[in-house]
C-alpha positions, 0 to 999 in steps of 0.5 A: 501814710500820705505820699508826696512827690517832690521834683528838684533836689536842691536846697528847697526841694531837699528841705521840703522832702525832709520836712514831709518825711520827718512828719511821717509821710512818704516822699519820692524825690525826683531829680536829674541825677537822683540825689538827695538826703538819706532818710527811710521815708524818702526814695530818691529817683533819677528821672527826666521831669520833662517827660510827662508820661514818666512823671505821671507814673511817678506821681500816681497815688501821690497826695501832692506834687511839689515843683521845687525844680530850677533849670539853669538861669540862662536857659529859662525861656527854653527849659522851663516851658516843657518842664512846667508843662509836664508837671502840670500835666502830671498833676492833672492826670493823677489828681495830686495837689500841685504846689509850685515854688515861685518868685517875684519876677512875674510882678515886674517893677513895684513901688512899695511892698509886694502883696501876693494878690498883685497881677502878673505884669512882667517886663523881662524874659524871665518874668514872662516865663514865671508869669506864664507858668502861674497863669497856665496853672491857675487857668487849669485850677479855675477850670476844675482840672487841678488844685494849684497854689504857688509859694513865692520867695525872694533872695535866698539865704541858707546852706547851698542857697543859690542867689546872686548874693549867696554865690557872689558875695557871701563866700568872699565876706566869710573869707575876708575878701572884698566883694561887689554887688549891683544896685543900691546897697542901702535899699531894704530887701526881703531875704528868704531862708530856704527852711522857711520856704519848705515850711510854707510849701508844706503848710500850703499843701495841707490847708484847703485855704491855700488852693487857687492863690499865691503866698509869700514866704515870711522874710528872715530879714529886710536888711539892706545888702550893706547891713546884711553883709556887716551882719554876715561878717560878724556871724562868721567872725570875719574882718569888716567887709568891703562891699563895692557897687557894681554898675550896670555897665560892669554887670553888662561887661561881666555878662559878655564873658559869662552866660549866667551873669548876662541874665542879671542885667534885665533883673537889675531893677530888683537891686536898685529899689526896695524889694519888700514882700508882704507875707502878713497873710501867710503868717496869719493863715498858717501861723508861720513866722520867719526864722531869725536872721542870725540862724539863717546866716549861721546855716549859710556859713556852715554850708560853705564847704571849700568846693561849694564856695564861689569866688568870682575873681578879684574883687568881683568887679567886671570879672564874675565867673560862675560855678557850673550850676550857679543860680540853677540846678534844683 
């Protein structure tokens, strides 16, 4: 029986742990609070993953170390480096394969589809954080100190997912309320279902072809924000949605009152142009296709308990307040 360590008990970490356990493998799920699903093959552990010695101890004997962690969105420059360093150190010391969950920030602005072989060319603080994490891990891989791969996703859908859309727009649409969202609402966007993330993470961990490179998660849809919102309302049985456009000035104004929203301004380029992930290599290599959009949306809606819904003030124009763990806390 194989044994794995998953760091981060948010939607992606939990889905990954369950997928591994349901295949018969033992899992140690590590998070700050020690939360997670009840399963006989999953052991929940509360630990500080920035403690390299403790994380190494927890990872001894593991086949794979999965990095599904996510510091608070407004603390990436300070919180990611020690966490990423400890994870890489634990993988090197134990010999566990290191599977990272990443995103598209490291590419910087791209005209056209994004392929996983693009060079790192970040133009933002958060992009530089993600690029450094990958390049440090890849350098360790190239030096023969560790086996590493990274799985990259776009904007999340799914129960408990933490993306700007799922936090600021989806709950309002389901409640029949007006919502606002930045950028070009007609630009096609790759939407990532959290369950598909887990499937690619697990597949990459089990395939020798995965090491030393990055992979994209197949998108459940490439709908525009407007198209997605109409479909979400239909799936939820909600009234026709009202989606207003937040200008860059309104995003900046919201950021002056809220530290999470303050971090959105530098990432606005992602909302103002098509954002398409080319995952053809993932599909061809691992035989994994995307979950249908309606299935992802149904799960998104079902996962919206009253306490989990985030309703950021009247119609979310220049008045966005986050819940404490918004865009964070994996």
